[in-house]
C-alpha positions in Angstrom: 190.2 -153.1 136.2 186.6 -153.2 135.2 187.1 -156.3 133.0 188.8 -158.2 135.9 185.9 -157.2 138.1 183.5 -158.7 135.7 185.4 -161.9 135.5 185.5 -162.0 139.3 181.7 -161.6 139.5 181.3 -164.2 136.7 183.4 -166.7 138.6 181.4 -166.0 141.8 178.0 -166.9 140.3 179.1 -169.2 137.5 181.9 -171.5 138.8 183.3 -173.4 135.9 185.0 -176.8 135.7 187.8 -177.3 133.2 188.8 -180.9 132.4 192.6 -181.3 132.3 194.1 -182.3 129.0 195.7 -185.7 128.8 197.8 -187.3 126.1 194.8 -189.5 125.2 192.5 -186.6 124.5 192.7 -183.7 122.2 189.5 -182.0 123.2 189.4 -178.3 124.2 188.6 -177.3 127.8 184.8 -177.1 128.3 183.0 -174.3 130.2 179.7 -175.1 131.8 177.5 -173.5 134.4 177.4 -175.2 137.8 173.9 -173.9 138.5 171.2 -172.7 136.2 169.7 -169.2 136.6 166.0 -169.5 137.2 164.4 -167.8 134.2 161.0 -166.1 134.5 160.0 -167.4 131.1 159.5 -164.1 129.3 161.3 -164.0 126.0 160.5 -163.4 122.3 162.5 -163.7 119.1 163.1 -160.8 116.8 165.6 -159.1 114.4 166.9 -157.0 117.3 167.1 -158.2 120.9 166.4 -156.1 124.0 167.0 -157.0 127.6 164.6 -156.3 130.4 165.4 -156.5 134.1 162.6 -155.8 136.6 162.1 -156.4 140.3 159.4 -159.0 140.1 160.1 -160.1 143.7 161.4 -158.3 146.8 163.6 -159.6 149.6 160.7 -158.7 151.9 157.4 -160.2 151.1 154.8 -157.5 150.3 151.0 -157.9 150.6 149.3 -160.1 148.0 149.5 -157.9 145.0 150.9 -158.5 141.5 151.5 -154.9 140.6 155.2 -155.5 140.2 154.4 -157.6 137.1 152.7 -154.7 135.3 156.0 -153.0 134.1 157.0 -156.3 132.6 153.6 -156.6 130.8 154.1 -153.0 129.6 157.3 -153.9 127.9 155.7 -156.8 126.2 152.8 -154.6 125.1 155.1 -151.9 123.7 157.2 -154.5 121.7 154.0 -156.0 120.2 152.8 -152.5 119.2 156.1 -151.7 117.6 156.2 -155.0 115.7 152.8 -154.4 114.3 153.5 -150.8 113.3 153.9 -149.9 109.7 155.6 -146.5 110.5 158.1 -147.5 113.2 160.7 -150.1 112.3 158.8 -151.4 109.2 159.9 -154.9 108.0 161.8 -155.4 111.3 160.8 -156.9 114.7 162.0 -156.5 118.2 162.7 -159.4 120.6 163.3 -159.4 124.3 164.7 -161.5 127.2 163.3 -160.4 130.6 164.8 -161.4 134.0 164.0 -160.9 137.6 166.4 -158.8 139.7 164.6 -159.5 143.0 165.4 -155.8 143.8 169.0 -156.6 144.8 172.3 -155.7 143.0 173.6 -159.2 143.3 170.6 -160.8 141.6 170.6 -158.0 139.0 174.2 -158.8 138.1 173.3 -162.5 137.6 170.3 -161.4 135.4 172.4 -159.1 133.2 175.0 -161.8 132.7 172.2 -164.2 131.8 170.9 -161.7 129.2 174.4 -161.3 127.7 174.8 -165.0 127.3 174.2 -166.0 123.7 171.9 -169.0 124.4 169.8 -170.2 127.2 171.9 -171.8 129.9 170.2 -175.1 129.8 170.9 -175.6 126.1 174.5 -174.5 125.6 177.8 -173.9 127.4 178.1 -170.6 129.1 181.1 -169.5 127.0 179.5 -170.3 123.6 179.2 -166.6 122.6 177.5 -163.4 123.3 173.8 -162.6 122.5 173.0 -159.9 119.9 171.8 -157.5 122.6 171.4 -153.9 121.4 170.0 -152.3 124.5 168.7 -152.9 128.0 165.6 -151.6 129.9 166.1 -151.6 133.6 166.3 -151.2 136.6 164.1 -149.3 139.1 166.6 -149.2 141.9 169.6 -146.9 141.6 172.0 -149.5 143.1 170.9 -152.2 140.7 171.2 -149.7 137.8 174.8 -148.9 138.8 175.7 -152.6 138.6 173.9 -153.0 135.3 175.5 -150.0 133.7 179.0 -150.9 134.8 178.5 -154.5 133.5 177.3 -153.3 130.1 179.8 -150.5 129.7 182.7 -152.6 128.3 180.3 -153.9 125.6 179.1 -150.3 124.9 175.5 -151.5 125.3 173.2 -148.6 126.2 170.7 -149.1 129.0 167.6 -147.0 129.9 166.4 -147.0 133.5 162.7 -146.4 134.1 162.9 -145.3 137.8 166.5 -144.9 139.0 166.9 -141.3 140.1 170.2 -141.2 141.9 172.1 -138.0 140.8 175.3 -140.1 140.7 174.1 -141.7 137.5 174.4 -138.4 135.7 178.2 -138.6 135.7 178.9 -139.3 132.0 182.5 -140.3 132.7 181.4 -143.1 135.1 178.3 -144.1 133.3 178.6 -143.2 129.6 176.0 -145.7 128.3 173.4 -144.9 130.9 170.0 -143.2 130.1 166.8 -142.7 132.0 163.3 -141.5 131.3 163.1 -139.8 134.8 165.0 -136.8 136.1 167.8 -137.1 138.7 167.3 -136.4 142.3 169.0 -133.0 142.3 165.7 -131.5 141.1 163.7 -133.4 143.7 165.8 -132.3 146.7 165.5 -128.7 145.5 161.8 -129.0 145.4 161.7 -130.6 148.9 163.9 -127.8 150.3 161.5 -125.2 148.8 158.5 -127.1 150.3 160.1 -127.1 153.8 160.6 -123.4 153.6 157.1 -122.8 152.2 155.4 -124.5 155.2 157.9 -123.3 157.7 159.2 -126.7 158.6 162.6 -125.9 160.1 163.3 -129.0 162.3 163.3 -132.2 160.3 164.5 -135.8 160.4 165.6 -138.0 157.5 165.1 -141.8 157.0 166.9 -143.3 154.0 167.7 -146.7 152.6 171.2 -148.1 152.7 171.8 -147.7 148.9 173.3 -145.1 146.6 169.8 -143.6 146.1 169.5 -142.8 149.8 173.1 -141.6 150.2 173.1 -139.2 147.3 169.6 -137.9 148.1 170.7 -137.0 151.6 173.9 -135.3 150.3 171.8 -133.2 147.9 169.3 -132.2 150.6 172.0 -131.1 153.0 173.5 -129.0 150.2 170.2 -127.3 149.5 169.3 -126.5 153.2 172.9 -125.5 154.1 172.3 -121.8 153.8 168.7 -121.8 155.1 167.1 -121.9 158.5 166.1 -125.5 158.0 168.0 -127.8 160.4 168.5 -131.6 160.4 167.5 -133.3 163.7 168.6 -136.8 162.8 169.6 -139.0 159.9 168.9 -142.7 160.1 169.5 -145.5 157.6 167.3 -148.6 157.1 169.7 -151.5 156.8 170.0 -153.5 153.5 169.3 -156.8 155.3 166.4 -156.2 157.5 167.3 -156.2 161.2 164.5 -155.7 163.7 167.0 -154.6 166.3 168.4 -151.8 164.1 164.9 -150.7 163.1 163.9 -150.4 166.8 166.9 -148.2 167.4 165.8 -145.9 164.6 162.2 -145.8 165.9 163.5 -145.0 169.4 165.4 -142.0 167.9 162.2 -140.9 166.2 160.2 -141.2 169.4 162.5 -139.0 171.5 163.1 -136.4 168.8 161.0 -133.2 168.7 161.2 -133.2 164.9 157.7 -134.1 163.6 158.5 -133.7 159.9 160.2 -136.8 158.5 161.6 -137.1 155.0 162.0 -140.6 153.7 164.3 -141.5 150.8 163.5 -145.1 150.2 161.8 -147.6 147.9 158.6 -149.2 149.0 160.3 -152.6 149.3 162.7 -151.4 152.1 160.1 -149.1 153.7 157.3 -151.6 154.0 158.8 -153.7 156.9 160.0 -150.5 158.6 156.5 -149.1 158.7 155.2 -152.4 159.9 157.3 -152.0 163.0 156.5 -148.3 163.2 152.8 -149.2 163.7 153.6 -151.4 166.6 155.5 -148.7 168.4 152.5 -146.4 168.4 154.4 -143.3 167.4 152.0 -140.5 166.4 152.0 -136.9 165.2 154.4 -137.5 162.3 154.2 -135.5 159.0 155.7 -137.7 156.3 157.4 -136.2 153.3 157.8 -138.8 150.6 160.4 -139.0 147.9 159.3 -139.9 144.4 160.3 -143.6 145.0 157.3 -144.2 147.2 155.0 -141.2 147.0 152.6 -143.2 144.8 153.1 -146.6 146.3 149.6 -147.9 146.5 150.6 -150.9 148.6 151.8 -148.6 151.4 148.7 -146.3 151.2 146.3 -149.3 151.4 148.2 -151.0 154.3 149.0 -148.1 156.5 146.2 -145.6 157.0 148.3 -143.5 159.4 150.2 -142.3 156.3 147.2 -140.1 155.3 148.4 -136.5 154.8 151.7 -137.6 153.4 153.1 -135.1 150.9 155.7 -135.4 148.3 156.8 -134.9 144.7 156.0 -137.5 142.1 157.5 -137.6 138.6 154.8 -136.4 136.2 153.4 -139.3 134.3 151.0 -140.2 131.5 148.8 -143.0 130.3 149.8 -146.1 128.4 147.2 -146.5 125.7 145.7 -150.0 125.7 147.5 -151.3 128.8 144.3 -152.0 130.7 142.8 -154.0 127.9 146.1 -155.8 127.4 146.4 -156.8 131.0 142.9 -158.2 131.0 143.6 -160.1 127.8 146.8 -161.7 129.1 145.8 -162.7 132.6 143.2 -160.6 134.5 143.9 -162.5 137.7 147.7 -162.2 137.6 147.7 -158.6 136.3 144.8 -156.7 138.0 144.4 -153.2 136.7 145.7 -150.4 138.9 145.7 -146.9 137.5 148.4 -145.7 139.9 151.0 -148.2 138.7 149.9 -147.7 135.1 150.5 -144.0 135.3 154.0 -144.2 136.9 156.4 -147.1 136.5 154.6 -148.8 133.6 154.4 -145.5 131.7 158.2 -145.0 132.2 158.9 -148.5 130.9 156.7 -147.7 127.9 158.7 -144.6 127.1 162.0 -146.5 127.5 161.0 -149.2 124.9 159.8 -146.6 122.5 163.0 -144.5 122.9 165.0 -147.6 121.8 162.6 -148.3 118.9 162.7 -144.7 117.6 166.5 -144.5 117.9 166.9 -147.8 116.1 164.5 -146.6 113.4 166.6 -143.5 112.9 169.7 -145.5 112.8 168.4 -147.8 110.1 167.1 -144.9 108.1 170.1 -142.6 108.7 167.9 -139.9 110.1 170.1 -137.4 112.0 168.8 -135.7 115.1 169.6 -132.3 116.5 172.4 -133.3 119.0 176.1 -133.1 119.0 176.8 -136.3 117.0 177.4 -135.0 113.5 179.4 -137.8 112.0 177.1 -140.8 112.7 177.4 -144.2 111.2 174.3 -145.7 109.6 173.0 -149.2 109.4 171.1 -150.5 106.5 170.6 -154.1 107.7 170.1 -156.0 110.9 173.8 -155.8 111.5 173.5 -153.1 114.2 176.1 -152.4 116.9 175.0 -151.2 120.3 177.5 -148.3 120.2 175.8 -147.0 117.0 172.4 -147.1 118.8 173.8 -145.1 121.7 174.6 -142.2 119.4 171.0 -142.0 118.2 169.6 -142.4 121.7 171.4 -139.3 122.7 169.6 -137.2 120.1 166.2 -139.1 119.9 163.1 -137.0 120.1 159.6 -138.4 119.8 156.1 -137.9 121.2 154.3 -140.4 123.4 150.9 -139.8 125.0 151.2 -136.1 124.4 154.6 -135.8 125.9 157.7 -134.9 124.0 160.5 -137.3 125.1 164.2 -136.6 124.7 167.4 -136.8 126.7 169.8 -134.1 127.8 173.6 -134.3 127.5 173.8 -136.3 130.7 171.2 -138.9 129.5 168.5 -137.6 131.9 164.9 -136.8 131.0 163.5 -133.2 131.3 162.3 -132.8 135.0 158.6 -132.4 135.6 156.9 -133.1 139.0 153.5 -133.1 140.6 153.0 -132.3 144.3 151.0 -135.2 145.7 148.9 -135.3 148.9 147.6 -138.6 150.4 143.9 -138.6 151.3 141.0 -141.0 151.8 138.2 -141.2 149.3 134.5 -141.6 150.1 134.8 -145.4 149.9 137.7 -145.4 152.3 140.3 -146.1 149.6 143.5 -144.0 149.2 143.6 -141.1 146.8 146.7 -139.4 145.6 145.7 -135.8 144.9 147.7 -133.3 142.9 147.8 -130.1 145.0 148.7 -126.5 144.4 148.2 -126.5 140.7 149.6 -123.3 139.2 147.8 -123.6 135.8 144.8 -125.6 134.8 145.2 -128.5 132.4 145.3 -127.6 128.7 142.5 -129.2 126.7 143.1 -131.1 123.5 143.7 -128.7 120.6 146.2 -126.7 122.6 149.7 -127.1 124.1 151.5 -125.9 127.2 153.8 -122.9 126.9 156.0 -122.3 129.9 156.0 -118.8 131.2 159.3 -117.0 131.1 161.0 -116.8 134.5 158.4 -119.1 136.2 158.4 -122.8 137.3 157.5 -125.5 134.8 154.2 -126.1 136.5 153.1 -122.5 135.6 152.2 -122.4 131.9 149.8 -120.9 129.4 147.5 -123.0 127.1 148.3 -121.9 123.5 146.0 -123.1 120.7 147.7 -125.3 118.1 148.8 -123.6 114.9 146.9 -124.4 111.8 148.0 -127.8 110.4 148.9 -129.1 113.9 146.9 -130.9 116.5 147.0 -132.2 120.0 144.6 -134.9 121.0 145.8 -135.3 124.6 145.3 -133.2 127.7 148.4 -131.2 128.7 150.2 -131.8 125.5 153.7 -130.3 125.5 153.8 -129.9 121.8 151.3 -130.0 118.8 151.9 -132.6 116.2 152.0 -131.6 112.6 149.5 -133.4 110.4 150.7 -135.6 107.5 151.2 -134.0 104.1 147.7 -134.7 102.7 145.9 -133.8 106.0 145.0 -130.6 107.8 143.8 -129.8 111.3 140.1 -129.4 112.0 138.7 -126.2 113.5 139.3 -127.5 117.1 142.8 -128.6 116.4 142.1 -132.1 117.8 142.3 -134.3 114.7 143.7 -134.3 111.2 141.3 -134.4 108.4 141.9 -134.9 104.6 142.8 -131.6 102.9 140.3 -130.1 100.4 141.4 -131.0 96.9 141.0 -127.9 94.6 141.3 -127.4 90.9 139.3 -125.5 88.3 136.4 -128.0 87.9 133.1 -127.6 86.2 131.6 -125.6 89.0 130.0 -122.1 88.6 133.3 -120.5 87.5 134.3 -123.4 85.3 130.8 -123.5 83.6 130.8 -119.8 83.1 134.2 -119.9 81.4 133.2 -122.9 79.3 130.1 -121.1 78.1 132.1 -118.0 77.1 134.6 -120.1 75.3 131.9 -122.0 73.4 130.1 -118.8 72.5 133.3 -117.3 71.2 134.0 -120.4 69.1 130.4 -120.4 67.7 130.6 -116.7 66.9 133.9 -117.1 65.1 132.5 -120.0 63.1 129.4 -117.9 62.2 131.7 -115.0 61.0 133.6 -117.6 59.0 130.4 -118.8 57.4 129.4 -115.2 56.5 132.8 -114.6 54.9 132.6 -117.8 52.9 129.1 -116.9 51.7 130.3 -113.5 50.6 133.8 -114.5 49.5 133.2 -112.9 46.0 132.3 -109.5 47.4 134.9 -106.7 47.1 135.2 -106.2 50.8 136.2 -109.8 51.4 138.4 -110.1 48.4 140.3 -106.8 49.0 141.1 -107.9 52.6 142.9 -111.1 51.5 140.2 -113.7 52.0 142.7 -116.5 52.5 144.4 -114.9 55.4 141.0 -113.9 56.9 140.0 -117.6 56.8 143.2 -118.7 58.5 142.7 -116.1 61.2 139.2 -117.2 61.8 140.2 -120.8 62.0 143.0 -120.1 64.4 140.7 -118.0 66.6 138.2 -120.8 66.7 141.0 -123.1 68.0 142.1 -120.4 70.5 138.6 -120.3 72.0 138.4 -124.1 72.1 141.9 -124.6 73.6 140.7 -122.7 76.7 138.5 -125.7 77.5 141.6 -127.8 78.1 142.4 -125.7 81.2 139.1 -126.8 82.9 139.0 -130.1 84.8 141.4 -132.2 86.8 144.9 -132.0 85.4 146.3 -135.1 83.7 149.6 -135.7 81.9 148.1 -135.2 78.5 146.0 -132.2 79.4 149.0 -130.5 81.0 151.1 -131.0 77.9 148.4 -130.0 75.4 146.9 -127.0 77.1 150.1 -124.8 76.9 151.4 -126.1 73.6 148.0 -125.9 71.8 147.4 -122.4 73.1 150.8 -121.2 72.1 150.7 -122.7 68.6 147.2 -121.5 67.8 148.0 -118.0 69.0 151.2 -118.0 67.0 149.3 -119.0 63.9 146.8 -116.3 64.5 149.3 -113.5 65.1 151.4 -114.8 62.1 148.4 -114.4 59.8 147.8 -110.9 61.1 151.4 -110.1 60.6 151.2 -111.3 57.0 148.1 -109.2 56.4 149.8 -106.2 57.9 152.8 -106.6 55.6 150.5 -106.9 52.6 148.6 -103.7 53.5 151.8 -101.8 54.1 153.3 -103.1 50.9 150.2 -102.5 48.8 150.2 -98.8 49.4 154.0 -98.5 49.2 153.9 -100.2 45.8 151.8 -97.4 44.4 154.9 -95.3 44.3 156.7 -95.2 40.9 159.4 -97.8 40.5 158.4 -99.9 43.6 157.8 -103.6 42.9 157.7 -104.9 46.5 154.4 -106.6 45.9 156.0 -109.3 43.9 157.8 -110.4 47.1 154.5 -110.6 49.0 152.4 -112.8 46.8 150.2 -115.6 48.1 153.0 -118.1 48.2 155.3 -115.7 50.1 152.5 -115.0 52.5 152.1 -118.7 53.2 155.9 -119.0 53.7 155.8 -116.2 56.3 152.9 -117.7 58.2 154.4 -121.2 58.1 157.9 -120.0 59.2 156.6 -117.9 62.1 154.4 -120.7 63.3 157.2 -123.3 62.9 159.4 -121.4 65.3 156.8 -121.8 68.0 156.3 -125.4 67.1 160.0 -126.0 67.6 160.0 -124.3 70.9 157.1 -126.4 72.1 158.8 -129.6 70.8 162.0 -128.8 72.7 159.8 -128.0 75.8 158.0 -131.4 75.6 161.2 -133.3 75.1 163.4 -131.6 77.7 161.0 -130.8 80.6 157.3 -131.2 79.7 154.5 -129.8 81.9 153.1 -132.4 84.3 150.3 -132.6 86.9 151.4 -131.8 90.5 150.1 -131.2 94.0 150.7 -127.7 95.3 150.6 -127.6 99.1 152.8 -124.6 99.5 150.6 -121.7 98.4 147.6 -122.7 100.5 148.7 -125.2 103.2 145.1 -126.1 104.1 144.3 -127.3 100.5 145.8 -129.6 97.9 145.8 -127.6 94.7 146.0 -129.8 91.6 147.7 -127.9 88.9 149.9 -128.3 85.9 153.5 -127.5 86.7 155.1 -125.9 83.6 158.1 -128.1 83.9 160.6 -125.7 82.4 160.0 -122.1 83.5 162.4 -121.0 80.7 160.4 -122.8 78.0 157.1 -121.4 79.4 158.2 -117.8 79.3 159.9 -118.3 75.9 156.6 -119.4 74.5 154.8 -116.4 75.9 157.7 -114.1 74.9 157.6 -115.3 71.3 153.9 -114.6 71.0 154.6 -111.2 72.5 157.4 -110.6 70.0 155.1 -111.4 67.1 152.4 -109.1 68.5 154.8 -106.2 69.1 156.1 -106.5 65.5 152.6 -106.6 64.2 151.7 -103.6 66.3 154.6 -101.5 65.0 154.0 -102.3 61.3 150.3 -101.6 61.7 151.0 -98.4 63.5 153.2 -97.3 60.6 150.5 -98.0 58.1 147.6 -96.5 60.1 147.5 -93.2 58.0 147.7 -94.8 54.6 144.8 -93.8 52.3 142.1 -96.0 51.1 138.7 -97.2 52.2 139.9 -100.7 52.8 143.0 -99.9 54.9 142.5 -102.0 58.0 145.9 -101.1 59.5 143.9 -99.0 62.1 141.9 -102.0 63.2 145.0 -104.2 63.4 146.8 -101.5 65.5 143.8 -101.4 67.9 143.6 -105.2 68.1 147.3 -105.6 68.9 147.0 -102.8 71.4 144.2 -104.7 73.2 146.1 -108.0 72.8 149.3 -106.6 74.4 147.4 -104.9 77.2 145.7 -108.1 78.1 148.8 -110.2 78.3 150.9 -107.5 80.0 148.2 -107.4 82.7 148.1 -111.2 82.8 151.7 -111.6 84.1 151.2 -109.9 87.6 147.7 -111.4 87.9 149.0 -114.9 87.0 151.8 -114.7 89.6 149.7 -113.4 92.4 146.5 -115.4 92.0 146.1 -118.4 94.4 145.0 -121.9 93.6 142.5 -122.5 90.8 142.3 -118.7 90.2 145.7 -118.9 88.5 144.2 -121.1 85.8 141.1 -118.9 85.6 143.3 -115.9 85.0 145.1 -117.7 82.1 141.7 -118.7 80.6 140.4 -115.2 80.9 143.5 -113.8 79.1 143.0 -116.3 76.3 139.3 -115.5 75.9 139.8 -111.7 76.3 142.6 -111.5 73.7 140.7 -113.8 71.3 137.5 -111.7 71.6 139.6 -108.5 71.1 141.1 -109.8 67.9 137.8 -111.1 66.6 135.8 -107.9 67.2 138.6 -105.5 66.1 139.4 -107.3 62.8 136.1 -108.6 61.7 133.3 -106.6 63.3 133.7 -103.7 60.9 133.6 -106.0 57.8 130.7 -108.0 59.1 128.8 -104.7 59.7 129.3 -103.7 56.1 128.5 -107.1 54.7 125.4 -107.6 56.8 124.2 -103.9 56.3 124.5 -104.4 52.5 122.3 -107.5 52.8 119.7 -105.5 54.7 119.7 -102.9 52.0 119.2 -105.5 49.4 116.3 -107.0 51.3 114.8 -103.5 51.7 115.1 -103.0 47.9 113.5 -106.3 47.2 110.6 -105.5 49.6 110.1 -102.1 48.0 110.2 -103.5 44.5 107.5 -106.0 45.4 105.3 -103.3 46.8 105.7 -101.1 43.7 104.6 -104.0 41.5 101.5 -104.4 43.5 100.7 -100.7 43.2 101.1 -100.7 39.5 98.6 -103.5 39.2 96.3 -101.6 41.5 96.4 -98.4 39.4 95.8 -100.4 36.3 92.5 -101.7 37.6 91.4 -98.7 39.6 92.7 -95.5 37.8 92.2 -92.6 40.0 93.9 -89.3 40.5 94.7 -90.2 44.1 97.2 -92.8 42.9 99.0 -90.7 40.4 101.7 -89.9 42.8 102.2 -93.6 43.6 102.4 -94.2 39.9 105.2 -91.7 39.4 107.0 -93.1 42.4 106.9 -96.6 41.1 108.0 -95.6 37.7 111.0 -93.9 39.4 
């Protein structure tokens, strides 16, 4: 069984000694390692522990470069970024333990067992307990990843490989906890087969490494060329343990073969000594086709110029932000910057770490993805089990460096390749050129949209929708701006949304002036009525009710001012309640006056004593009762669900509209409905009394005023619902002012005309009387026939 296999491997590399029990001792058997595993010294404490296994050394010594350490440094950089982030895993930290696999399955097994051990081997017995490991990042070689996955599988610990492409690892039954941020080789061999047919290369040889990667790649290639005119001349395998004799045999096959196109499925570590012997044999005229494992191997391109012209498919990569500065900060001599490595393996390590972090974040916050796991468990503390994390890894989706990262049902990444050609630059250094580009790169502010029925490398550049941005070249998706931000015109950055409300701008000032003018005009009419309160026209029209109406209309004009300015809690509660109560008071007074007019002319009939029921006290009771109903509705509104200031980002997504939410829609429309009820009742009574006799019958004016009032508020409803942003408030203010002016002019303009015209007549009479007195005195001193007519006129 798998567990027994693990125990066997454990005993192979960690032989234990168990002290026999004697009668004199009661101690338990002690387990201790017989040899310490040499640690690279890369570890950090955190709430959650990740493992990292990288090939920091190779079995074959490569030229003096330290590019192999850059993936390790990338993992450390990613962990530090995540620990400093306020959005990703806030209040939690990641830790790591990183070991060297030496690019061999055996050492990789020792490394994973060392990671699984609870404490460092020098400080505690080997069997003291397991470490709180939640996930593993590693390895680059497929054979090493197979060993790691099988070792971690009994513990249900997920692992993410950053460069293992063997198609065998897509078998979910064999490797249920395995994920990778690269596609499997099935896609690569299909692309290579298409490339061979495109160039007419029908006679080929294959060189492969003696690992699972090489075995399965060859099987896939044979399957793809089986029904084509491409034929395989030879298939040779580089031995696991380097043997010059075996390599010479392979080179002899290549020398005598007429196949000049050679496909190599191998990692750079195994291929380097092979090519070193190839140079000595002086074999020329070979067209190399590289697999993704070495197509961007800078160490091979710098060492062996004869590889110029090599062509192959590379996994599409991106940039790790801040990696160059980080490497220079840590140790510029040990980690020299190399853009090729940064864009390939390091970038994949960066994605793997962030995939774990995003999955862990979703697990802790119970954020479900879009995958098949519907009944997930959630974790609200640091007590996280690895099997829980695996569920969220399967459905994780996030964006890194403009690329949308997720896994398919087999744990593989979405395939995307670049066709690479090796050339020499002007300075003699190697250049890896991307050839045969179907579509030009998409600039920031746009995203790639794959054309239907065409390969992934053929796409259209689609501008980002409003509210979304892309600040990277060749972005797969546009990112939505935060709630309070909107995209700029270019779609490259999020800028704060414009905050809109009815402020004291041109519109606000205009409405303020109109409201103040209306209030001042109403006060002026009130002053005229007070001054002429003893005149018949004021007395006959019920001066007390007229004063109430004028006072309420003044308040109606002034309450419109509450709707202007930034909404606050108090202004939101006052604006609707003050408006509704003042209008209810005004309409109640008009209703009382209408009843009085109707009753006054009805009482003229014999035997009708209705006027005793509509005296001053009864009128006050009617006004108070009608207004009290509205006060009670408003009180219930404020208690149950009062209006409050809110940010409206739905009507106009590019703006933040500050407005007063009415709270209870039912209460809001009940308030307006009650005012409408009073107005309709008043209109009906006034309409019935419109043909009653009498010079002071103002039923006609009340009818007309109610007609205007109802027309304004009926028109208000559709305008209020359809107006956007601050114009909604402006429509409501306009309805208040228009209805207030309608009531003011219809009810009081005729009376003011009579009162003021009478004053003008009086002034004219006084002026005439003064002139006549002057003429009398003039005739007295200067009697003359010419003034006899004036004399008679003055006497008259």
